[in-house]
Backbone as CSV, one residue per row, in Angstrom:
resi,resn,N_x,N_y,N_z,CA_x,CA_y,CA_z,C_x,C_y,C_z
1,PHE,0.821,-1.070,-0.255,0.137,0.112,0.211,0.806,1.124,-0.279
2,PHE,2.156,1.468,0.948,2.748,2.211,0.591,3.601,2.899,-0.451
3,PHE,3.568,1.422,-1.237,4.710,2.112,-2.369,3.470,2.297,-3.358
4,PHE,2.270,2.108,-3.539,1.212,2.555,-4.407,1.060,3.887,-4.014
5,PHE,1.340,4.111,-3.012,1.004,5.638,-2.356,2.102,6.856,-3.188
6,LEU,3.261,6.027,-2.739,4.531,7.099,-3.508,4.255,6.930,-4.717
7,PHE,3.844,5.975,-5.303,3.827,5.684,-7.018,3.004,6.777,-7.539
8,THR,1.670,7.092,-6.678,0.744,8.047,-7.133,1.049,9.329,-6.994
9,LEU,1.711,9.463,-6.221,2.257,11.073,-5.633,3.191,11.299,-6.513
10,HIS,4.076,10.337,-6.980,5.173,10.703,-7.978,4.549,10.913,-9.224
11,GLN,3.660,10.712,-9.877,2.609,10.510,-10.910,1.968,12.141,-11.087
12,THR,1.423,12.521,-10.079,0.823,13.786,-9.869,1.730,15.113,-9.875
13,GLN,2.992,14.882,-9.423,3.760,16.045,-9.301,4.476,16.051,-10.764
14,LYS,4.835,17.498,-11.197,5.000,17.589,-12.587,6.114,18.455,-12.219
15,MET,7.242,18.410,-12.935,8.500,19.084,-12.610,8.588,19.724,-13.831
16,PRO,8.751,20.876,-13.818,9.412,21.847,-14.934,10.552,21.766,-15.596
17,LEU,10.804,21.596,-17.119,12.222,21.397,-17.699,13.375,22.553,-17.279
18,ALA,14.292,22.390,-17.019,15.289,23.185,-17.182,15.152,24.240,-18.147
19,VAL,15.569,23.582,-19.629,15.335,24.161,-21.008,14.276,23.733,-21.917
20,ASP,13.811,24.406,-22.526,12.829,23.933,-23.459,13.558,23.523,-24.923
21,LEU,13.060,22.410,-24.707,13.642,21.669,-25.941,12.985,21.804,-27.460
22,LEU,12.007,22.109,-27.519,11.595,22.450,-28.690,11.778,23.647,-29.398
23,ASN,12.259,24.979,-28.502,12.706,26.216,-28.854,13.824,26.319,-28.157
24,PRO,14.779,25.923,-28.525,16.840,26.050,-28.133,17.078,27.271,-28.374
25,ARG,17.615,28.273,-27.299,18.534,29.127,-27.446,19.657,29.142,-28.725
26,SER,19.814,30.088,-29.376,20.183,30.078,-30.801,21.705,29.704,-30.157
27,ASP,22.495,30.426,-29.100,23.528,30.301,-28.572,24.105,28.677,-28.196
28,ALA,23.165,27.979,-27.582,23.147,26.870,-27.216,23.224,25.924,-28.579
29,GLU,22.584,26.311,-29.301,22.737,25.595,-30.595,23.608,25.279,-31.632
30,ALA,24.292,26.856,-31.251,25.530,27.085,-32.022,26.598,26.151,-31.508
31,SER,26.506,25.994,-30.271,27.812,25.574,-29.674,27.778,23.847,-29.807
32,LYS,26.558,23.578,-30.175,26.402,21.659,-30.507,27.142,21.321,-31.771
33,HIS,27.428,19.974,-31.739,27.896,19.310,-32.858,26.761,19.428,-34.183
34,LYS,27.530,19.380,-35.391,26.716,20.018,-36.277,25.492,19.014,-36.428
35,LEU,25.682,17.622,-35.826,24.674,16.313,-35.980,23.775,16.421,-35.228
36,LYS,24.116,17.236,-34.236,23.187,16.913,-32.705,22.339,18.230,-32.742
37,ARG,22.251,19.209,-33.804,21.130,20.430,-33.509,20.045,19.702,-33.647
38,LEU,18.673,20.546,-33.377,17.498,20.421,-33.685,17.115,19.995,-35.175
39,ILE,18.073,21.072,-35.772,17.842,20.841,-37.382,19.119,21.124,-37.551
40,GLN,20.019,20.049,-38.443,21.257,19.731,-38.719,21.621,20.953,-40.107
41,SER,22.922,21.410,-39.379,23.602,22.526,-40.550,25.092,22.564,-40.274
42,PRO,25.657,22.676,-41.619,26.710,22.397,-41.853,27.838,23.855,-40.984
43,ASN,28.952,23.493,-40.335,29.831,24.755,-39.705,30.505,25.634,-40.683
44,SER,30.698,24.870,-41.980,31.413,25.609,-43.000,30.605,26.674,-43.954
45,TYR,31.211,27.451,-44.656,30.443,28.632,-45.512,31.513,29.184,-46.410
46,PHE,30.699,29.734,-47.479,31.681,30.417,-48.613,31.533,31.857,-47.991
47,MET,33.113,32.132,-48.219,33.076,33.840,-48.271,33.698,34.491,-49.274
48,ASP,33.505,35.803,-49.050,34.193,36.900,-50.131,35.498,37.477,-49.283
49,VAL,36.486,37.396,-50.310,37.823,37.507,-49.180,38.278,38.651,-50.461
50,LYS,38.748,40.126,-49.716,39.607,40.989,-50.463,40.710,41.083,-50.411
51,CYS,41.412,41.112,-51.652,43.073,40.780,-51.618,43.624,42.209,-51.113
52,PRO,44.454,42.727,-50.424,45.101,43.700,-50.177,45.780,44.397,-50.585
53,GLY,46.611,43.721,-51.562,47.222,44.209,-52.993,46.413,45.057,-54.236
54,CYS,45.638,44.332,-54.662,44.721,44.667,-55.531,43.139,44.986,-55.410
55,VAL,43.077,44.590,-54.253,41.552,44.977,-53.837,40.486,44.133,-54.874
56,ASN,41.112,43.125,-55.100,40.139,42.338,-55.831,39.402,41.213,-55.176
57,ILE,38.321,40.708,-55.080,37.065,40.126,-54.496,37.354,38.967,-54.971
58,SER,37.625,37.477,-54.141,37.638,36.274,-54.618,36.858,35.419,-53.313
59,THR,35.902,34.259,-54.369,35.377,33.442,-53.268,36.075,32.554,-52.923
60,VAL,36.146,32.415,-51.663,36.814,31.181,-51.044,35.839,30.520,-50.097
61,PHE,36.103,28.738,-49.731,35.525,28.354,-48.751,36.371,28.099,-47.706
62,SER,35.605,28.129,-46.588,35.750,28.144,-45.051,36.724,27.302,-44.809
63,HIS,36.724,26.060,-45.413,37.349,25.288,-44.881,38.512,24.774,-45.900
64,ALA,38.892,25.517,-46.827,39.914,25.532,-47.714,40.923,24.391,-47.525
65,SER,41.149,23.045,-48.025,42.251,22.385,-47.789,43.615,23.091,-48.599
66,THR,43.570,23.811,-49.607,44.616,24.112,-50.543,45.111,25.558,-50.295
67,VAL,46.348,26.118,-50.634,46.660,27.236,-50.798,45.642,28.188,-51.599
68,VAL,44.844,29.469,-51.382,44.023,30.200,-52.077,45.068,32.055,-52.496
69,VAL,45.303,31.531,-53.745,46.446,32.795,-54.257,45.058,33.821,-54.887
70,CYS,45.427,35.178,-54.918,44.287,36.107,-55.712,44.684,35.738,-57.268
71,GLY,43.414,36.107,-58.073,43.709,35.907,-59.497,44.463,36.922,-60.454
72,ASN,44.552,38.124,-59.705,45.275,39.094,-60.790,46.437,39.059,-60.321
73,CYS,46.740,39.325,-58.668,48.312,39.469,-58.612,48.968,38.243,-57.701
74,SER,48.656,37.116,-57.652,49.047,35.903,-57.184,49.537,36.122,-55.417
75,GLN,48.725,36.906,-54.826,49.307,37.001,-53.514,48.492,35.895,-52.829
76,VAL,49.252,35.381,-51.788,48.296,34.396,-51.212,47.382,34.963,-50.105
77,LEU,45.972,34.472,-50.354,44.696,34.892,-49.583,44.762,34.278,-47.997
78,CYS,44.438,32.880,-48.218,44.542,32.001,-47.309,45.365,30.811,-47.374
79,LYS,45.890,30.195,-45.789,46.345,28.684,-46.040,45.789,28.025,-45.290
80,PRO,45.733,26.621,-45.742,44.742,25.530,-44.937,45.694,25.280,-43.548
81,THR,44.460,24.843,-42.284,45.162,24.531,-41.347,44.394,23.170,-41.181
82,GLY,44.129,22.750,-39.705,43.757,21.265,-39.759,42.226,21.364,-40.059
83,GLY,41.320,22.601,-39.819,39.842,22.623,-39.659,39.893,23.861,-41.135
84,LYS,39.561,24.955,-40.332,39.144,26.163,-40.908,40.225,26.697,-41.775
85,ALA,40.235,27.395,-42.640,41.639,28.191,-43.361,41.948,29.453,-42.719
86,ARG,43.020,29.875,-42.794,43.828,31.082,-41.783,43.669,31.840,-42.947
87,LEU,43.386,33.037,-42.986,43.400,34.293,-43.648,44.801,34.738,-43.322
88,GLN,45.427,35.638,-44.477,46.569,36.036,-44.553,46.545,37.439,-43.827
89,GLU,47.332,38.104,-43.241,47.043,39.545,-42.571,46.368,40.727,-44.001
90,GLY,45.889,41.350,-43.147,45.715,42.434,-44.624,44.205,41.813,-45.287
91,CYS,44.082,40.889,-45.261,42.851,40.292,-45.912,41.631,40.720,-44.961
92,SER,40.523,40.951,-45.643,39.266,40.946,-45.127,38.189,40.349,-45.894
93,PHE,37.174,40.004,-44.929,36.174,38.874,-45.733,34.624,39.171,-44.882
94,ARG,33.774,38.870,-45.929,32.676,38.712,-45.077,31.903,37.414,-45.847
95,LYS,30.572,36.929,-44.460,30.411,35.382,-45.301,29.292,35.934,-46.444
96,LYS,29.334,34.674,-47.011,28.182,34.832,-48.132,26.945,34.325,-47.904
97,LYS,25.919,34.553,-48.027,24.460,34.397,-47.545,24.145,32.875,-48.179
98,ALA,23.482,32.253,-47.281,23.107,30.783,-47.580,21.936,30.836,-48.094
99,PHE,21.567,30.129,-49.334,20.308,30.392,-50.267,19.339,29.503,-49.454
């Protein structure tokens, strides 16, 4: 009888969740692994990189695995690392919009 009383008491108590699982905060979603997010999305992106020498704009992948050089002046724009490509000093960039 006592066990049944505790069981029914436990069922009637509703404990609120600490986080909303259907509407997570954007900063919490951004810090999760790309496959563990509520809606899966990649961490990579394309960006427009401005060459500091000739002010030419080139499109570069954020995780480029090869050295990217400017089409006009052959100056190195970014070098690959283990993950994201590292921009050279003086280069400015902006993310391209996802379609």
